[in-house]
TORDREN-391054 format. One record per atom (N, C-alpha, C, O): residue number from 1; residue in one letter; atom name; x, y, z. Coordinates in nm, 2 decimals. Atoms other than C-alpha are relative to their C-alpha. Last residue first. Layout:
% residues N
 resi resn name     px     py     pz
  NUM    a   CA      X      Y      Z
...
***
This chain:
% residues 65
 resi resn name     px     py     pz
   65    e    N  -0.10  -0.08  -0.07
   65    e   CA   1.80  -0.35   0.71
   65    e    C   0.12  -0.08   0.03
   65    e    O   0.22  -0.03   0.08
   64    a    N  -0.09  -0.06   0.10
   64    a   CA   1.60  -0.54   0.44
   64    a    C   0.11   0.08   0.07
   64    a    O   0.22   0.10   0.01
   63    r    N  -0.09   0.10   0.06
   63    r   CA   1.43  -0.77   0.69
   63    r    C   0.11   0.06  -0.09
   63    r    O   0.22   0.00  -0.10
   62    m    N  -0.08   0.05  -0.11
   62    m   CA   1.29  -0.48   0.89
   62    m    C   0.10  -0.10  -0.05
   62    m    O   0.21  -0.11  -0.01
   61    e    N  -0.10  -0.10  -0.03
   61    e   CA   1.17  -0.31   0.57
   61    e    C   0.09  -0.05   0.11
   61    e    O   0.21  -0.02   0.11
   60    y    N  -0.10   0.00   0.11
   60    y   CA   0.99  -0.63   0.46
   60    y    C   0.11   0.10   0.03
   60    y    O   0.23   0.07   0.00
   59    a    N  -0.08   0.13  -0.01
   59    a   CA   0.82  -0.67   0.80
   59    a    C   0.11   0.00  -0.11
   59    a    O   0.22  -0.04  -0.08
   58    i    N  -0.09  -0.02  -0.12
   58    i   CA   0.71  -0.30   0.79
   58    i    C   0.09  -0.13   0.01
   58    i    O   0.21  -0.11   0.03
   57    l    N  -0.10  -0.09   0.03
   57    l   CA   0.57  -0.35   0.44
   57    l    C   0.10   0.03   0.11
   57    l    O   0.22   0.04   0.09
   56    i    N  -0.08   0.07   0.10
   56    i   CA   0.37  -0.66   0.52
   56    i    C   0.12   0.09  -0.03
   56    i    O   0.24   0.05  -0.04
   55    n    N  -0.08   0.11  -0.07
   55    n   CA   0.24  -0.50   0.84
   55    n    C   0.09  -0.07  -0.09
   55    n    O   0.21  -0.09  -0.06
   54    h    N  -0.10  -0.07  -0.08
   54    h   CA   0.13  -0.18   0.65
   54    h    C   0.09  -0.11   0.07
   54    h    O   0.21  -0.09   0.07
   53    l    N  -0.11  -0.06   0.09
   53    l   CA  -0.04  -0.39   0.38
   53    l    C   0.11   0.07   0.09
   53    l    O   0.23   0.05   0.06
   52    e    N  -0.08   0.11   0.05
   52    e   CA  -0.23  -0.59   0.65
   52    e    C   0.11   0.05  -0.09
   52    e    O   0.23   0.00  -0.08
   51    v    N  -0.08   0.05  -0.11
   51    v   CA  -0.34  -0.28   0.83
   51    v    C   0.09  -0.12  -0.05
   51    v    O   0.21  -0.12  -0.01
   50    m    N  -0.11  -0.10  -0.02
   50    m   CA  -0.45  -0.11   0.51
   50    m    C   0.09  -0.06   0.11
   50    m    O   0.21  -0.04   0.10
   49    s    N   0.04  -0.12  -0.08
   49    s   CA  -0.67  -0.42   0.43
   49    s    C   0.13   0.09   0.02
   49    s    O   0.24   0.04  -0.01
   48    l    N  -0.10  -0.03  -0.10
   48    l   CA  -0.61  -0.65   0.14
   48    l    C  -0.04   0.12   0.08
   48    l    O  -0.08   0.22   0.02
   47    n    N   0.06   0.05  -0.13
   47    n   CA  -0.92  -0.77  -0.05
   47    n    C   0.10   0.02   0.11
   47    n    O   0.08  -0.03   0.22
   46    n    N   0.13  -0.05  -0.02
   46    n   CA  -0.85  -0.58  -0.37
   46    n    C  -0.06  -0.04   0.13
   46    n    O  -0.16   0.03   0.18
   45    l    N  -0.01  -0.14  -0.06
   45    l   CA  -0.48  -0.64  -0.34
   45    l    C  -0.14   0.06   0.02
   45    l    O  -0.15   0.15   0.11
   44    d    N   0.11  -0.08   0.06
   44    d   CA  -0.54  -1.01  -0.40
   44    d    C  -0.01   0.13   0.07
   44    d    O  -0.07   0.15   0.17
   43    l    N   0.12  -0.04  -0.08
   43    l   CA  -0.21  -1.15  -0.30
   43    l    C  -0.10   0.07  -0.08
   43    l    O  -0.07   0.13  -0.19
   42    r    N   0.05   0.09  -0.10
   42    r   CA   0.06  -1.35  -0.46
   42    r    C  -0.13   0.03   0.07
   42    r    O  -0.20  -0.05   0.12
   41    y    N   0.01   0.13   0.05
   41    y   CA   0.15  -1.17  -0.78
   41    y    C  -0.07  -0.10   0.09
   41    y    O  -0.15  -0.18   0.05
   40    e    N   0.09   0.00   0.12
   40    e   CA   0.07  -0.81  -0.70
   40    e    C  -0.02  -0.14  -0.04
   40    e    O  -0.13  -0.18  -0.09
   39    l    N   0.14  -0.04  -0.04
   39    l   CA   0.22  -0.84  -0.35
   39    l    C  -0.10  -0.02  -0.11
   39    l    O  -0.21  -0.07  -0.10
   38    v    N   0.05   0.11  -0.07
   38    v   CA   0.53  -1.02  -0.48
   38    v    C  -0.15   0.02   0.04
   38    v    O  -0.23  -0.06   0.03
   37    s    N   0.02   0.11   0.10
   37    s   CA   0.59  -0.75  -0.74
   37    s    C  -0.06  -0.13   0.07
   37    s    O  -0.15  -0.19   0.02
   36    v    N   0.12  -0.04   0.08
   36    v   CA   0.54  -0.48  -0.48
   36    v    C  -0.03  -0.11  -0.10
   36    v    O  -0.15  -0.15  -0.12
   35    q    N   0.12   0.03  -0.09
   35    q   CA   0.79  -0.65  -0.25
   35    q    C  -0.13   0.03  -0.08
   35    q    O  -0.23  -0.05  -0.06
   34    p    N   0.02   0.14  -0.01
   34    p   CA   1.05  -0.65  -0.53
   34    p    C  -0.12  -0.04   0.09
   34    p    O  -0.19  -0.14   0.05
   33    n    N   0.04   0.06   0.12
   33    n   CA   0.98  -0.29  -0.61
   33    n    C  -0.01  -0.15   0.01
   33    n    O  -0.11  -0.21  -0.04
   32    f    N   0.11   0.09  -0.02
   32    f   CA   1.00  -0.17  -0.25
   32    f    C  -0.04  -0.08  -0.12
   32    f    O  -0.14  -0.16  -0.11
   31    r    N  -0.05   0.11  -0.08
   31    r   CA   1.34  -0.01  -0.29
   31    r    C  -0.10  -0.11   0.03
   31    r    O  -0.07  -0.22   0.07
   30    t    N  -0.05   0.11   0.08
   30    t   CA   1.18   0.19  -0.57
   30    t    C   0.06  -0.12   0.08
   30    t    O   0.06  -0.23   0.03
   29    p    N  -0.14  -0.02   0.06
   29    p   CA   0.99   0.40  -0.33
   29    p    C   0.05  -0.12  -0.07
   29    p    O   0.00  -0.23  -0.05
   28    l    N  -0.11   0.04  -0.08
   28    l   CA   0.62   0.32  -0.28
   28    l    C   0.13   0.03  -0.07
   28    l    O   0.14   0.03  -0.19
   27    s    N  -0.08  -0.11  -0.04
   27    s   CA   0.36   0.53  -0.47
   27    s    C   0.12  -0.04   0.09
   27    s    O   0.20   0.05   0.13
   26    r    N  -0.07  -0.07   0.12
   26    r   CA   0.21   0.25  -0.67
   26    r    C   0.09   0.11   0.04
   26    r    O   0.18   0.15  -0.04
   25    v    N  -0.09   0.10   0.07
   25    v   CA   0.14   0.04  -0.36
   25    v    C   0.07   0.07  -0.11
   25    v    O   0.19   0.05  -0.13
   24    v    N  -0.11   0.02  -0.09
   24    v   CA  -0.02   0.34  -0.17
   24    v    C   0.11  -0.09  -0.07
   24    v    O   0.23  -0.06  -0.07
   23    k    N  -0.07  -0.13   0.00
   23    k   CA  -0.24   0.43  -0.47
   23    k    C   0.13  -0.01   0.09
   23    k    O   0.23   0.03   0.05
   22    w    N  -0.07   0.00   0.12
   22    w   CA  -0.35   0.06  -0.50
   22    w    C   0.09   0.13  -0.01
   22    w    O   0.20   0.12  -0.07
   21    i    N  -0.10   0.11   0.00
   21    i   CA  -0.44   0.04  -0.13
   21    i    C   0.08   0.01  -0.13
   21    i    O   0.21   0.01  -0.12
   20    i    N  -0.11  -0.04  -0.09
   20    i   CA  -0.62   0.37  -0.15
   20    i    C   0.11  -0.10   0.00
   20    i    O   0.23  -0.06   0.00
   19    v    N  -0.07  -0.10   0.07
   19    v   CA  -0.83   0.26  -0.45
   19    v    C   0.12   0.05   0.08
   19    v    O   0.23   0.07   0.03
   18    k    N  -0.07   0.06   0.11
   18    k   CA  -0.93  -0.06  -0.28
   18    k    C   0.08   0.10  -0.08
   18    k    O   0.20   0.07  -0.11
   17    k    N  -0.11   0.07  -0.05
   17    k   CA  -1.03   0.11   0.04
   17    k    C   0.09  -0.06  -0.11
   17    k    O   0.21  -0.05  -0.10
   16    n    N   0.03   0.14   0.01
   16    n   CA  -1.26   0.35  -0.14
   16    n    C   0.13  -0.07   0.04
   16    n    O   0.24  -0.04   0.00
   15    k    N  -0.07   0.06  -0.11
   15    k   CA  -1.23   0.71  -0.03
   15    k    C  -0.03  -0.15   0.01
   15    k    O  -0.08  -0.20   0.11
   14    e    N   0.09   0.10  -0.07
   14    e   CA  -1.32   0.86  -0.36
   14    e    C   0.08  -0.08   0.10
   14    e    O   0.19  -0.12   0.08
   13    e    N   0.00   0.13   0.06
   13    e   CA  -1.10   1.15  -0.43
   13    e    C  -0.09  -0.09   0.07
   13    e    O  -0.12  -0.07   0.19
   12    r    N   0.13   0.04   0.03
   12    r   CA  -1.20   1.50  -0.31
   12    r    C   0.00  -0.13  -0.08
   12    r    O  -0.09  -0.16  -0.17
   11    l    N   0.01  -0.01   0.15
   11    l   CA  -0.84   1.62  -0.33
   11    l    C  -0.14  -0.05  -0.05
   11    l    O  -0.17  -0.05  -0.17
   10    g    N  -0.02  -0.14   0.04
   10    g   CA  -0.85   1.68   0.04
   10    g    C  -0.02   0.03  -0.14
   10    g    O  -0.06   0.13  -0.19
    9    e    N   0.12  -0.07  -0.04
    9    e   CA  -1.00   1.34   0.10
    9    e    C   0.01   0.14  -0.04
    9    e    O  -0.09   0.20  -0.09
    8    l    N   0.10   0.03   0.10
    8    l   CA  -0.71   1.19  -0.10
    8    l    C  -0.14   0.07   0.03
    8    l    O  -0.21   0.11  -0.06
    7    t    N  -0.03  -0.07   0.12
    7    t   CA  -0.47   1.38   0.12
    7    t    C  -0.10  -0.03  -0.11
    7    t    O  -0.15   0.06  -0.18
    6    n    N   0.04  -0.14  -0.02
    6    n   CA  -0.64   1.25   0.44
    6    n    C   0.03   0.08  -0.13
    6    n    O  -0.05   0.17  -0.17
    5    t    N   0.15  -0.01  -0.01
    5    t   CA  -0.63   0.89   0.32
    5    t    C  -0.04   0.15   0.01
    5    t    O  -0.13   0.19  -0.06
    4    v    N   0.05   0.03   0.14
    4    v   CA  -0.26   0.92   0.22
    4    v    C  -0.15   0.02   0.00
    4    v    O  -0.20   0.09  -0.09
    3    e    N  -0.03  -0.11   0.08
    3    e   CA  -0.18   1.08   0.56
    3    e    C  -0.05  -0.01  -0.15
    3    e    O  -0.10   0.08  -0.21
    2    d    N   0.11  -0.10  -0.02
    2    d   CA  -0.36   0.81   0.74
    2    d    C   0.02   0.12  -0.08
    2    d    O  -0.07   0.19  -0.13
    1    m    N   0.11   0.04   0.08
    1    m   CA  -0.12   0.56   0.59
    1    m    C  -0.12   0.10   0.01
    1    m    O  -0.19   0.12  -0.08
***
């Protein structure tokens, strides 16, 4: 997740938490599509922290294995 933030800084993008969360969610591989749909439907991504997003995705990946 830090890589995304650093890349956005390098591109002089706004380092807004909400923008970064949405960029991470949109850039996930297709295997995460079901989880992205659930995230968008059930959670307010504007109020989700990077740590919460990371934990949700790790848990999803562990269950998918």
